N, C-alpha and C positions, 0 to 999 in steps of 0.2 A: 486749743482751746478757745470758745468764740471771745473776745475783747468784751469791750463795754457798752458799744453803740450797736453792735451785735446780738447780743442778748436784750438788749431794748429791742431791736426788730425782733426775734423773736415773738419774745413774749406780746407785741405787738398783733402778728402775725396768729399767733394761738388764740388769741383773743375776740378775733374778728378782723380785726381793719384790712382793707383792702388793699392800703399802698403798703401797708409794714408786709402784707403776703408777698404784692410783686416784688419790693428792693428783696426781699429773701429767697425769692427765687431766682430772680438775678445773680444774687451772689453764689448760691447752689449751683444755676447754671455756666457761670463762668469761673466759678470759684475766687474767695473769699481775701481777704489778710488773715485770715485762722483759717475761716472755712471752710474746707475740701471742696472738692467739684465732683457733684452727685447727681446726673442727671434724673431718677428715679425722685428723689427729691426735691428737685427744681420744679421737674411736673407735679410734682402733689401742691407745690405751695402756689403754681399759675396756675393750674387748675381751679382751683379754691379763689384766688386771684381775678379768673375773668369768672366766675360764676356771680361774681358781683360787679360785672358790667367793664372791666378792665381791657380795652381791648387790646394795648400792648403785650397783655398775657399769654391771649390765643396767639397773636402774631409770632413772639416769640415761642411759642409752643409748636408753631409748624415750621418756625425754620429753622430748631437746634435742634427738636429731640424727635429722637430714631425711632422705629416702628418697632425695634425691640423694647422698647421702654413702656412703648403704649399701649403692647396688647396687654400688658400684665395691670392697665389701668383702666378702669370700667367707666364711661362718661367723657374718655375724652374725645370722639370721632367729632362730635360735633364742633372741636375748634380748627380741627385739620380741615373739615371742608368750608368752614371759613376761613381759615386764612389761604385754601386756596382759589376761594371763591375773589381774594383782596390780589390776588397775584403771587401769590410766593407759591415756586413751582414745586421744592421741594413738600414743602404740604401737600402737593396732590402727589406724591410719590407714597408718601407714606397713607396719605386715604386711598389708593390701591391695595399696596397691601393688607391693609385689616378689610377692605370688602369685598376683594374678588376671592379668595380663598373661601367663602363662606358664602357663596350666590343664594343659597334658600334663606338667611337669614337676615337681608335687608331688600330695600322697595325695589326694584325693576326703574324708576327715578336715580336714585343714590345708586346703583350699578352701575348707569352708563352715564353718569355725572362723575366716577371713580374712571372708568373707560376710557376719558376725554381727557380726565387730569394723570392718566399713565401715558397716554401719547405725546401730550405738551410735554409731558416731563422725560421722555425720551427723544422726542425734539432737542432736549434741548441736552442734548448730551450724558444726562444721570446713567451709566452702569448699570446700573440696578434693575432700573424704569429699561432701558431695551432689553434685559434679561428677561426681566418679568413679560412683559409684550410679546416675546417671543415665545413663552410659555402658553401664555392665553391665545397666541396663535395659532401653537400645537395642538393645545388642549379642543379648540373652536373645530379644527381641521377634524381630531381624532372623532369628535362628535357630530360632523356631516354639518357643522353650522358656516355661518360665512365666516373668510377666513378674519384677521383682524388685520389694519393697516401695518407695516413696519416700516415704521420712520428713517431715514437719510439720516447717517452721521450729523454730529451737528457742523451747522457749517459748510454745508455739501450738500445740492442737490439735487446730483445727478444720478441715471439708473444704477449706475456702474459702483458705487458707494453707500448705498440702501441695497444690492443684492450682497455686499460682500457684510455688511453690518449683517445680514440675516445671516449669513454663513457664518460667522463668529460662534452666533445664539446657538446653532442647531448642528453643524457639524464638526465632528472632531478632526483635530489639530492637523493632522493631515490632509486629510480633503481639503479644508481650509486653506491651508498653503498653498494649492493646488493652483486654486483662483487668484489668493491676494501675492504670490511670490513675485510674478511678471508687472504685476503695477509698483512693489517695492525697488525690486530691480532699475526700474523705470524712471521710479522718482529719484535713488541715489545716485543713477549714470553720474548725474554731473557736481554732487555734493560734497562733501567737505570730507576725508576719511574718517573725522573720530570728533568729538566735541571740543577739544581744544582747537584745532581749525577752524569749525563750525566757529568760533568764538572768534577767530582772531581776522577771519573773514567776516565774520556777520552773516552769517546764512542764514535764513527763516523759510522756514513751511509753514503753510496751514494748518489749524487746528485737526484738522481730518486730516492730511497726509500723517502727522506727529502720531494722530489715534492708529491707520493704518503701520507705522513703523514700529509702532510698542509692541501690537497685538502678531505681527511677523515675531517679534522676537520673543514672545512666551509661546506661541506655537511652536516656534525651531526649539527652545527648550524642552518643551514639553515632547516633542519626539525623535528629536535626530541623537544620533548616536553620537558617544563623545568623545569617540578615537576620532570621527570624518570634522578633521582639523580645516576645512575651509569652509564648511557649514559655520563650524565655530567664531570663525572669524569673523564672518555673515553678519552672523546674530551679533556679534558683539557691535559692530556696525550700527548695526538700525538700532541697536538699546542706545547707543550712544547718544545717535543723532535724535531721540527719542526723549532720551533725557534729559539733556539742551533745551529742545523747545517747549518742555514742561512736565511732561509725561511723569505724574508721581511712581505709579509703577514701575515702570523703565528705570527711574532713580533709584528707589529700591533696588530692583534687580543688580546694577551697576554699582552699587554702594559695594553689595554682597560680594560681586565679583571680584572689584579691589583688594577688599577684606580675606578671601578666600573663607568663607561661612556662609553659612546656612543662617536663615530669621532668627535661631533658638540659638546660636555661639559656636555652632560644630564645626570644626574643621572639614574643610572639603580639599580634594587633591588634586581636580582638575581647575585650569584659571589658568592666572600670570605664574611666572616662576615665583617672585616674592613677591608679601600682601606691600601694598601701599595705602596704610590708614588712614593717610593726610587726603586722600581723594574720597578712599571708601568715608569720610565725614563728612565731607563736602556735600557729598549728592545722596547720603542718608540723613545729613539736615535738612535738607532740601527735601527729599521725601516726609520727611515727619512735620515739616512749618504745614504741608497742605493736608495735613489729619490720618496720614500712617502709624498706625499702634508700634508695628512691625519694627519699623524704623529706627524710633527710638530705642525699642529693647534690643536692637542692634549694637544703634551705639554706645550701651551699656555696656553692654558684653567686651564692646573694642574699649573702653577706658580701662576697665580691668584687667586686660593683657598683660603677663608680666613683658612680654616683648614690643611691647608699644613705650616708646622713650616718653611721651604725656602723660603714660598713663595717672589718673588721676579719679581715687575710688568716690569720691567728692561730686565729680560730673557723671560717676556711673551715675551713684545715686538717684541725681537732678534727671538727667535722663532717663532712670528704669521710669520714678513716680510720673515721668505725661505719659511713659507711658503705659502706666498702670492708670491717669487720671482717661489715658483714653479707651479702656476695656479690656484690655489685653489681659487675658488671663493668669499668663506665668508670669507677666512683672506683678500685678496684685498679690499672687504668692508670694515671691521672693521678698514683697514689699511689707506683709506681713509678718513672714516668718523674722527680716531684720528687727522691725523694731521689736517684737514681742523679747528677741537675745537681747536688745537694747535698753531695757525696762530698768533695770539696775538704776542707769544713771537718771530717770527719771521716769515713776511709778506711771504718769499718764501715759506712757508708751504701747502699753496696752490696748488702749481704748482704740489707739491709731491702729493697731495690729488687727485686733476685731474687726474695724472697719473693712480694712482689704482683705483681710479674708475671707469674709463672707460675702463681698462683691467676685471674689473667685470662688466660690464654693456654689455663688448664683449661676457660675456659667458650669459647673461638675463637674469643678477641679475636688476630687476626693480628698487629696493632703490636704486642702484645705478647708475641709469639713473635717477631719481626725486632726488638724492642729486646733479648731474652734474649740474642740470640745475638751481639750488641754488649758485653753488658755479661759474657758470659760464652762466649767462642766455643769450638767444640769442635776441637781437635786430636789427629786420629784417626792421626795417625802418629809425638804424642809417645811412645807403647808398645812400638814398632817391634822396644828393645833387645832386649824380653822375648820374643823368637823364637827364640832361639841358647838358650834358659835348659832345663833336663829338667824335665819334667813334674812339675804342685808336688808331684802325691798322691806322691810319688818321694822326696821328702824333707822335706813338710811335718811327719812326725814328729821328725825330726833337726833339724830349723832352723824352729821356729815361726814365730815373727816374721819371720825375712827371708820367709818362703812368704807370710805375709801380705801383705808390703809387697810383693811381685811382684802378688800379688792385685789387691790394686789398683790397683796400678797399670794391671793390663790391663783394669780394671773402669774407671776415673776416666781412664786414655790421659793417666798421669803420667811426664813424664820420669825419668830414674833417679836426677838426683839429688834430685828430689822424692821420690819413694819411698822413698831410705832417709834422710829425714833429718826428713820431716815430722813431727808431732807429731800425732797420727791423732785424739786426745780434744777437745785445742783447734779440730781444723780443722772439725769435724762441728758442724755447726748447722740440723742438721735435714733441709736444704730441698735442703743445698747443702755445697759443701766448699771453706774458704778454705784454699788454696795459698800458704803462706809459709813459705820458708825463707831471709829475706834476712839474716836471724842469722847464718847458720851457712853460707852462699854466696851471697856479695855477689854474684855475675853473674845470681842470678834477680828473679826480676819476682814479685810477688802478683797473684791469679789467682783468680779461681771456679771450681769444676766442677759443674755439677749434679746434683744425686740425683734422675735422671727416672724408673728404675724400681723396683718390688719388690724384686728381685734384689740391682739395690744396695745398696736402703736395709738387707735383712734383710743382706746382707755388712758394710756397716760398721758396724752394732748389734755382729755377732761381735768385728771386730777389734778395734772400741775395750773390748768388754767383755777381748779380749785384752790388749791392751796398757794397763790402766788395775792389773794387778797388777805391771809392770815400772816400773821409769825409763826414760824415754825421752831421757834427758839424755844427754851425750856419755861421761857417767861412767857410766851407768850398763852393767848386760847385757851391750847390741850393739855398747856401743867408742862410738869416736871415728869420722865420715864414711870415714877411711882404713880403719878396721880392717872398715867394713862393706863399702864397695867391694872389699876385698882378696876376703872370704869371698864373694861375687857370681861375685866373675872365679875364682876354684875354680870353685865349679860349673862354668864358665863349660868352664874347661880340660880340669874330666873329664868334660863329657859329650862337648867335642870330641876326648878322645882315647879313650874307648867308641864313640863311629861309626869313627873312623880301625880300631880294632881291630876292628870287625866287619867 
């Protein structure tokens, strides 16, 4: 639950205060004291702050919000273009990912700028940029147009490294190894045998050399015969040296190899004779600190293994939540299910469960969608009582608060008592409504209603702003439940009489 300072910030942001919108966007971007990290929500508030001239907002969008969230948010493309113009390389990659897949929908100058941004991002060593540039080059060649230039690996300008970079993006692993293995073997001829020896002697390699070793290790893992012990040892050496050099993919692979498991925690039979969880945790932690959600999820599997001497359920849960916060679907599903099972200890755990399960369902997790139906079952007939009311536009100016409550009931399928008694500001949790009127209506039950569409979110924001200016209690301008119900029935009577006269 948000604390008092954050609640004030939320109220200010909803009221249109640009500074509050920027601050709230930063809280959701990085995670606050009590607000969870949520990139879609962060993008929503940063976008609104940027529209009001806050330059820091579009810089944060360009630097931290990826294309998977930008695609579902109309109107944010100019912020990535502006951030790219200001020198944010990551923004250039997202700009290219948004513009290049739909060439007919954008102007020629914008497409040219996106291509330039993509080339710059690829030269900076961003893997997604290199991959997209290779795809664009292949498409241009297939269409008979001029091929796009393929940049060299970051930090290296010679033609050999550029050719290997092209081969990595266009050739199958076996063919890539035919070109890359001679260079890799020459590189490690005088290198230490493993990461421990490299640390002891202070061995160093250039970034492009580390990338070469990591790619060779990955290609060998995808193409080698598990029974070939010689190639297994060679691959392990490349992986250890690349991990020591800071390649996060190699660190993940090495950590999993020491743990004798896959990313989802399943055991593997090949590898070392016995798992070394201490060394696995060290490498997986380094990979996780560099932004790999798979590493944190694997760590959560290790910490709950019965054979691990330092088994810790709390540490496993912390790693699981870090993976979920980075967008790991399986971690989000597990966090949601765990929170739902723990609701007896804290009834607000169902709100947290709904949040994580919504995140997982958005990534296509069918089990998460099924769990959401148990946590927040739909009640389409609950608002049937609104069918006999006059059109909202006919009386929303004379009775705006009652009109807002009726609209809320229609949008979220609320019963008559829920619509008339709900404290809308307290019920709004961002991703869902907590419908709880037990204090005023003893026959009711607490339940959740999910906020599923942008229309629901915008309407709810508007209603929260409306009710913030009034006292929603029984002593406020709406009166008690009987008075609210009388006002509603009066409207129904007027509508009925009007129809009879007609």
